[in-house]
C-alpha positions as CSV (number, residue, x, y, z in Angstrom):
1,M,103.2,-109.4,108.1
2,N,101.1,-109.9,105.0
3,F,100.3,-106.6,103.3
4,L,98.1,-108.3,100.7
5,D,95.7,-109.4,103.4
6,I,95.7,-105.9,104.7
7,I,95.1,-104.0,101.4
8,N,92.2,-106.3,100.7
9,K,90.4,-104.6,103.6
10,Y,90.7,-101.3,101.7
11,K,89.5,-102.7,98.4
12,E,86.3,-100.7,97.9
13,E,87.8,-97.2,98.7
14,F,91.1,-98.2,96.9
15,V,89.3,-98.9,93.6
16,S,87.0,-95.9,94.1
17,N,89.9,-93.5,94.4
18,I,91.6,-94.9,91.3
19,Q,88.3,-94.3,89.4
20,K,88.0,-90.8,90.7
21,L,91.5,-89.8,89.7
22,V,91.2,-91.5,86.2
23,R,87.9,-89.5,85.6
24,I,89.9,-86.2,85.7
25,P,91.0,-85.7,82.0
26,S,94.4,-84.4,83.0
27,V,95.9,-83.9,79.5
28,L,98.4,-81.0,79.5
29,E,97.0,-77.6,78.4
30,E,99.7,-75.0,78.3
31,N,98.6,-72.0,80.3
32,P,101.8,-70.2,81.4
33,T,100.0,-66.9,82.5
34,D,97.9,-68.8,85.0
35,K,100.0,-69.4,88.1
36,E,97.2,-71.4,89.7
37,A,97.0,-73.9,86.9
38,P,100.0,-73.5,84.5
39,F,99.4,-76.9,82.9
40,G,95.7,-76.6,82.8
41,K,92.8,-76.9,85.3
42,D,92.5,-80.7,84.9
43,V,96.1,-81.3,85.7
44,R,95.8,-79.0,88.7
45,E,92.7,-80.9,89.8
46,S,94.5,-84.2,89.6
47,L,97.4,-82.9,91.7
48,D,95.0,-81.5,94.2
49,F,93.1,-84.8,94.4
50,V,96.1,-86.8,95.5
51,L,97.5,-84.2,97.8
52,N,94.1,-83.8,99.5
53,L,93.9,-87.6,99.9
54,G,97.2,-87.4,101.7
55,R,95.9,-84.7,104.0
56,E,92.8,-86.8,104.7
57,F,95.0,-89.8,105.6
58,G,97.0,-87.6,108.1
59,F,100.2,-87.1,106.2
60,K,102.4,-84.0,105.8
61,V,101.7,-82.5,102.4
62,L,103.6,-79.9,100.3
63,D,102.4,-78.3,97.1
64,V,105.2,-76.8,95.0
65,D,103.7,-74.0,92.8
66,H,100.8,-76.3,91.7
67,V,103.2,-78.2,89.4
68,A,104.4,-80.8,91.8
69,G,104.1,-81.9,95.4
70,H,104.7,-84.6,98.0
71,I,103.1,-86.6,100.7
72,E,105.5,-87.4,103.6
73,Y,105.6,-89.9,106.4
74,G,108.3,-90.8,108.9
75,E,111.3,-89.0,110.5
76,G,115.0,-89.0,110.0
77,E,117.8,-87.6,107.8
78,E,117.5,-90.0,104.9
79,I,114.7,-89.9,102.3
80,I,113.1,-92.7,100.3
81,G,111.3,-91.3,97.3
82,V,108.4,-92.8,95.3
83,L,107.9,-90.8,92.2
84,C,104.5,-90.7,90.3
85,H,102.8,-88.4,87.9
86,V,99.1,-87.3,87.5
87,D,99.2,-86.1,83.8
88,V,98.2,-88.4,80.9
89,V,98.7,-88.5,77.2
90,P,95.8,-87.7,74.9
91,A,93.2,-90.4,74.6
92,D,93.6,-91.1,70.9
93,G,92.1,-94.1,69.1
94,V,88.8,-96.0,69.3
95,W,88.0,-97.0,72.9
96,K,85.7,-99.8,74.2
97,Y,84.5,-97.4,76.9
98,P,84.9,-93.6,77.2
99,P,88.6,-93.1,78.1
100,F,87.9,-91.0,81.2
101,S,84.9,-93.0,82.5
102,A,87.0,-95.5,84.6
103,Q,84.6,-98.2,83.6
104,I,84.9,-101.5,85.4
105,E,84.5,-104.8,83.5
106,G,85.3,-107.9,85.5
107,D,88.7,-107.4,87.1
108,K,89.7,-104.5,84.9
109,I,89.4,-100.7,85.2
110,Y,89.5,-99.1,81.8
111,G,90.6,-95.6,81.2
112,R,93.5,-93.3,80.2
113,G,96.0,-93.2,83.0
114,T,94.9,-96.4,84.8
115,N,98.3,-97.9,84.2
116,D,100.3,-94.7,83.3
117,D,100.4,-93.5,86.1
118,K,97.2,-92.9,88.2
119,G,96.7,-96.4,89.2
120,P,100.3,-96.6,90.5
121,A,99.9,-93.3,92.2
122,I,97.0,-94.4,94.3
123,C,98.7,-97.8,94.8
124,S,101.7,-96.0,96.3
125,L,99.5,-93.8,98.5
126,Y,97.7,-96.8,100.0
127,A,101.0,-98.6,100.6
128,L,102.0,-95.6,102.7
129,K,98.6,-95.5,104.4
130,M,98.9,-99.1,105.5
131,L,102.2,-98.4,107.2
132,K,100.7,-95.5,109.1
133,D,97.5,-97.3,110.0
134,L,99.7,-100.1,111.4
135,N,101.5,-97.5,113.6
136,I,104.8,-98.3,111.8
137,M,107.0,-95.2,112.2
138,P,109.8,-95.2,109.7
139,N,113.3,-94.1,110.7
140,K,113.6,-92.4,107.4
141,R,111.3,-90.0,105.6
142,I,109.2,-91.6,102.9
143,R,108.0,-89.1,100.3
144,L,105.5,-89.8,97.6
145,I,106.4,-87.2,95.0
146,F,104.0,-86.2,92.3
147,G,104.8,-84.5,89.0
148,T,102.4,-83.0,86.5
149,D,104.0,-83.0,83.0
150,E,106.0,-86.2,83.0
151,E,104.5,-87.0,79.5
152,T,106.1,-83.8,78.1
153,D,108.9,-81.7,79.5
154,W,109.3,-82.7,83.2
155,R,109.0,-79.1,84.3
156,G,107.0,-80.0,87.4
157,I,109.6,-82.4,88.7
158,K,112.5,-80.1,87.8
159,R,110.8,-77.3,89.8
160,Y,110.2,-79.7,92.7
161,F,113.9,-80.5,93.0
162,E,114.8,-76.8,92.9
163,V,112.8,-76.5,96.2
164,C,113.2,-80.0,97.8
165,E,116.0,-82.4,98.6
166,M,116.9,-85.3,96.4
167,P,115.9,-88.6,98.0
168,D,118.8,-90.9,98.9
169,F,117.1,-93.7,97.0
170,G,113.8,-94.1,95.2
171,F,111.7,-95.7,92.6
172,S,108.9,-94.9,90.2
173,P,106.0,-97.4,90.0
174,D,105.5,-96.5,86.3
175,A,106.7,-99.6,84.4
176,D,107.3,-103.3,85.1
177,F,108.2,-105.7,87.9
178,P,110.5,-107.1,89.0
179,I,112.8,-104.1,88.7
180,I,114.1,-101.8,85.9
181,Y,117.6,-100.7,86.7
182,G,118.4,-99.1,83.4
183,E,116.5,-96.8,81.0
184,K,117.6,-95.9,77.5
185,G,118.4,-92.3,76.5
186,I,115.5,-90.3,75.1
187,M,116.0,-87.9,72.3
188,S,113.6,-85.9,70.1
189,F,114.2,-83.7,67.1
190,D,112.4,-82.3,64.2
191,I,113.2,-82.6,60.5
192,V,112.3,-79.4,58.8
193,G,112.1,-78.3,55.2
194,K,110.1,-76.4,52.6
195,N,106.9,-77.7,51.0
196,I,107.7,-77.4,47.3
197,D,104.5,-79.2,46.1
198,E,101.7,-76.8,45.5
199,N,99.4,-79.8,45.1
200,L,99.9,-80.8,48.7
201,P,98.3,-78.0,50.7
202,F,98.4,-79.8,54.0
203,A,99.2,-83.1,55.8
204,T,98.8,-83.4,59.6
205,G,99.1,-86.3,62.0
206,G,100.0,-87.1,65.6
207,S,100.0,-85.1,68.8
208,R,103.0,-86.3,70.8
209,Y,106.5,-87.3,70.1
210,N,106.2,-90.3,72.5
211,I,103.2,-91.9,70.8
212,V,103.1,-93.8,67.5
213,C,101.0,-91.7,65.2
214,D,97.7,-93.4,64.5
215,N,96.0,-91.0,62.1
216,V,97.1,-88.8,59.2
217,K,94.9,-86.5,57.2
218,F,96.0,-84.8,54.0
219,D,94.6,-83.1,50.9
220,Y,95.9,-83.3,47.3
221,K,94.7,-81.1,44.5
222,L,94.9,-83.8,41.9
223,D,92.3,-86.5,42.1
224,L,93.9,-89.5,43.7
225,K,90.8,-91.1,45.2
226,E,90.8,-94.2,43.0
227,K,94.5,-94.7,43.5
228,F,94.2,-94.2,47.3
229,N,91.5,-96.7,47.6
230,E,93.5,-99.2,45.6
231,F,96.5,-98.5,48.0
232,L,94.3,-99.1,51.1
233,K,93.1,-102.4,49.7
234,K,96.5,-103.6,48.5
235,T,98.4,-102.8,51.7
236,N,95.6,-103.7,54.1
237,T,95.6,-100.2,55.5
238,K,92.6,-98.6,57.2
239,G,91.5,-95.2,55.8
240,K,88.9,-93.3,53.9
241,V,88.3,-90.4,51.6
242,E,85.8,-87.7,52.4
243,E,86.6,-84.0,52.6
244,S,90.2,-85.1,52.8
245,Y,92.3,-88.3,52.6
246,E,92.7,-90.1,55.9
247,V,95.1,-92.9,56.9
248,C,94.5,-94.8,60.1
249,G,97.1,-96.7,62.1
250,K,97.4,-97.9,65.7
251,S,98.9,-95.9,68.6
252,A,101.5,-97.3,70.9
253,H,104.2,-96.1,73.3
254,A,107.3,-94.7,71.5
255,M,109.6,-97.0,73.5
256,E,108.5,-99.9,71.2
257,P,107.1,-98.5,67.8
258,K,106.6,-102.1,66.6
259,N,103.6,-102.4,68.9
260,G,101.8,-99.8,66.8
261,I,101.1,-99.1,63.1
262,N,102.4,-95.7,62.1
263,A,100.0,-93.7,60.0
264,I,102.8,-91.3,58.9
265,I,104.8,-94.1,57.3
266,K,101.6,-95.4,55.6
267,A,100.6,-92.0,54.3
268,S,104.2,-91.3,53.0
269,E,104.3,-94.7,51.3
270,F,101.2,-93.7,49.3
271,L,102.1,-90.0,48.7
272,S,105.7,-90.7,47.6
273,E,104.4,-91.9,44.3
274,Y,102.8,-88.6,43.5
275,T,104.5,-85.7,45.3
276,N,107.9,-84.1,45.1
277,N,107.7,-83.0,48.7
278,E,111.2,-83.9,50.0
279,L,110.2,-84.8,53.5
280,I,107.7,-87.3,52.3
281,Q,110.3,-88.8,50.0
282,F,112.8,-89.0,52.9
283,I,110.4,-90.7,55.1
284,N,109.5,-93.3,52.5
285,K,113.1,-94.0,51.7
286,Y,114.7,-94.0,55.1
287,L,112.2,-94.1,58.0
288,K,110.0,-97.2,57.4
289,S,112.0,-99.2,59.9
290,S,111.8,-98.3,63.6
291,R,115.4,-99.7,63.8
292,L,116.8,-97.3,61.1
293,E,118.0,-100.2,59.0
294,D,117.6,-98.2,55.8
295,M,120.0,-95.6,57.1
296,N,122.5,-98.3,58.3
297,L,122.1,-96.9,61.8
298,N,120.6,-100.0,63.4
299,F,122.3,-100.6,66.7
300,T,121.8,-102.9,69.7
301,D,123.4,-103.1,73.1
302,K,123.7,-106.5,75.0
303,E,122.1,-105.0,78.1
304,M,119.7,-102.4,76.9
305,G,118.6,-103.6,73.5
306,D,117.9,-101.7,70.2
307,L,118.0,-98.1,69.2
308,T,114.5,-97.3,68.2
309,C,112.9,-94.4,66.2
310,N,109.3,-93.3,66.4
311,L,107.5,-90.9,63.9
312,G,105.3,-88.9,66.3
313,V,104.1,-85.7,64.7
314,L,103.7,-84.6,61.0
315,R,102.9,-81.0,60.0
316,I,102.9,-80.0,56.3
317,N,101.3,-76.7,55.2
318,G,101.7,-74.4,52.2
319,K,105.2,-73.3,53.2
320,E,106.8,-75.8,55.6
321,S,107.2,-79.5,56.1
322,R,108.0,-80.7,59.7
323,L,108.3,-84.2,61.2
324,G,108.8,-84.8,64.9
325,L,110.9,-87.9,65.8
326,N,111.5,-89.6,69.1
327,F,114.4,-92.0,69.8
328,R,115.2,-94.4,72.6
329,Y,119.0,-95.2,72.6
330,P,121.0,-97.6,74.7
331,I,124.4,-97.1,76.4
332,N,127.5,-97.4,74.2
333,F,125.6,-95.7,71.4
334,D,127.8,-93.8,68.9
335,K,125.9,-90.5,68.9
336,D,128.6,-88.6,66.9
337,N,128.3,-91.0,63.9
338,F,124.5,-91.0,64.3
339,F,124.3,-87.3,63.7
340,K,127.0,-87.4,61.0
341,V,124.9,-89.8,58.9
342,W,121.7,-87.9,59.6
343,N,123.0,-84.5,58.5
344,K,124.6,-86.0,55.4
345,L,121.4,-87.6,54.2
346,L,119.2,-84.6,55.2
347,N,121.4,-82.3,53.2
348,Q,120.6,-84.4,50.1
349,Y,116.9,-83.6,50.6
350,N,117.3,-80.0,51.5
351,L,116.1,-80.8,55.1
352,K,117.6,-79.7,58.4
353,L,117.5,-81.0,61.9
354,E,116.2,-79.1,64.9
355,M,117.0,-80.6,68.3
356,K,114.2,-80.7,70.9
357,E,115.5,-82.8,73.9
358,D,118.2,-85.3,74.8
359,K,118.1,-87.2,78.1
360,N,121.1,-89.5,78.6
361,P,120.6,-93.2,79.6
362,H,120.1,-93.9,83.3
363,Y,121.7,-96.9,85.0
364,V,122.0,-98.2,88.6
365,N,124.0,-101.2,89.7
366,K,121.6,-104.1,89.9
367,E,123.7,-105.6,92.8
368,D,122.9,-102.5,95.0
369,K,121.5,-103.5,98.5
370,D,118.5,-101.3,98.1
371,I,117.6,-103.0,94.8
372,E,118.0,-106.3,96.6
373,I,115.4,-105.1,99.1
374,L,112.9,-104.3,96.4
375,H,113.5,-107.6,94.7
376,E,112.9,-109.6,97.9
377,A,109.6,-107.8,98.4
378,Y,108.6,-108.7,94.8
379,I,109.6,-112.4,95.4
380,K,107.7,-112.6,98.7
381,Y,104.3,-112.0,96.9
382,T,105.0,-113.7,93.6
383,N,107.4,-116.5,94.3
384,D,109.0,-115.5,91.0
385,T,112.8,-115.9,91.2
386,K,113.3,-116.5,87.5
387,T,112.3,-113.3,85.8
388,P,115.5,-111.2,85.3
389,L,115.9,-107.6,86.3
390,L,115.2,-105.4,83.3
391,T,116.3,-102.4,81.2
392,I,113.7,-100.5,79.1
393,G,113.2,-98.0,76.3
394,G,110.7,-96.0,78.3
395,G,111.6,-93.1,80.5
396,T,110.3,-93.0,84.1
397,Y,110.8,-90.5,87.0
398,G,113.3,-93.1,88.2
399,R,115.9,-91.3,86.1
400,A,115.1,-88.0,87.9
401,L,116.9,-89.4,90.9
402,K,120.7,-89.8,91.2
403,K,119.9,-93.3,92.5
404,G,116.5,-94.4,91.2
405,V,114.8,-97.3,89.5
406,A,111.4,-98.3,88.2
407,F,109.5,-100.8,90.3
408,G,106.1,-102.1,89.0
409,I,103.3,-102.0,88.6
410,L,102.8,-104.4,85.7
411,F,103.7,-108.0,86.3
412,P,105.5,-110.3,83.8
413,G,103.1,-111.4,81.1
414,E,100.7,-108.5,81.5
415,E,99.9,-106.6,78.3
416,E,101.5,-103.1,78.2
417,L,98.7,-100.7,77.2
418,A,100.3,-97.3,78.2
419,H,99.6,-94.7,75.5
420,Q,97.3,-97.1,73.7
421,E,93.6,-97.3,73.3
422,N,91.7,-99.3,75.9
423,E,94.4,-98.8,78.5
424,C,93.4,-100.7,81.7
425,I,94.7,-102.3,84.9
426,S,93.8,-105.5,86.8
427,I,92.3,-104.7,90.2
428,E,93.7,-107.9,91.7
429,N,97.2,-107.3,90.3
430,T,97.2,-103.7,91.3
431,M,96.3,-104.6,94.9
432,K,99.2,-107.2,94.8
433,A,101.5,-104.4,93.5
434,C,100.3,-102.2,96.4
435,A,101.3,-105.0,98.9
436,I,104.7,-105.3,97.2
437,I,105.4,-101.6,97.4
438,A,104.3,-101.5,101.1
439,E,106.6,-104.4,101.8
440,A,109.5,-102.7,100.0
441,L,109.0,-99.4,101.9
442,Y,108.7,-101.2,105.2
443,N,112.0,-103.0,104.7
444,L,113.8,-99.9,103.3
445,V,113.0,-97.8,106.4
446,K,113.4,-100.3,109.2
């Protein structure tokens, strides 16, 4: 059976439904008093869209408090889960096309969420549809599970598993092929202190911990315009001075800060020459390297790679200075020594640490028989037997499962544009990914 030939018959509606979902600007809007849309009307609309498609295709559908849901096919005691999400990060940066237009150019669909994770969500749904349309009745239940705040606090998926069973095995199509069997730990905390510089009334940048900050605006009561323009030219930094000073960088996913240009670091490099603000001084002395080399905390693991640090959110006002940091850490990481060094250095700058979240690393034995089934499905449609199985710094819903991995949808060599401007997916490759997922599900539930 060749699922790639089959999915090509659905191409027009497949592409159209990706576009329709991408056009919903489902960035989180906290609305806790609204039980109908606690994460905002657009997030609710995105969840409704995929669940309604499931109903149209004839599947069993469950909505869990409008914050999660599933589409189910098959019978049996065991459950295979495919975990996706319908929320997206803000569409920062300068885009080639409007970020929620789902514009097609050649083989590419452009838009926030095309890759992370709306394209994969539709991809998974059509993989299930192919099985049903072929009258293949699984001897296990396949559940496409959808969360709604994966990019923030995972409250939707946590609520889902308070109501529904944990799948016996599953995957999240929210990363790369061939298979990601390990994910680094994810930790966020704030550095907080007073703003003792009356000449620095404000500095603000970034919106999410898990995005490299691409823009910082600040004001300074003393005239630094000439010095600022000299700095921009000397360091080849983008920026301008109008009503306030503005430093521009480049956004990227926090799992690899080197892919971006952090505007907080650039702004601190300039301001450190003129301000006695202790947070700015700390950033410039210790946080220029995403590997924390200036703190002597650089660490790497043979299997999972480097510890990384991203500066995500900066907020300085007349009273307080606050910096939001996001870390991706591998197994065998000495967390006790990490915090010992941090607290010692922060004390020297009259700063303190406020913990936000800490998710431990996730790991599944790559020799597991279910992982072998996924890998065989990938090889069938790519003939790629050389690319090794992977570990990553990103965090997918795969770690929400006791036994879960990430599986697709980007192929080796494809550019990773999640959380960046001009996010896009290849139509051809997404259809191939759909065929691979269908093949994997078919073999998992024989």
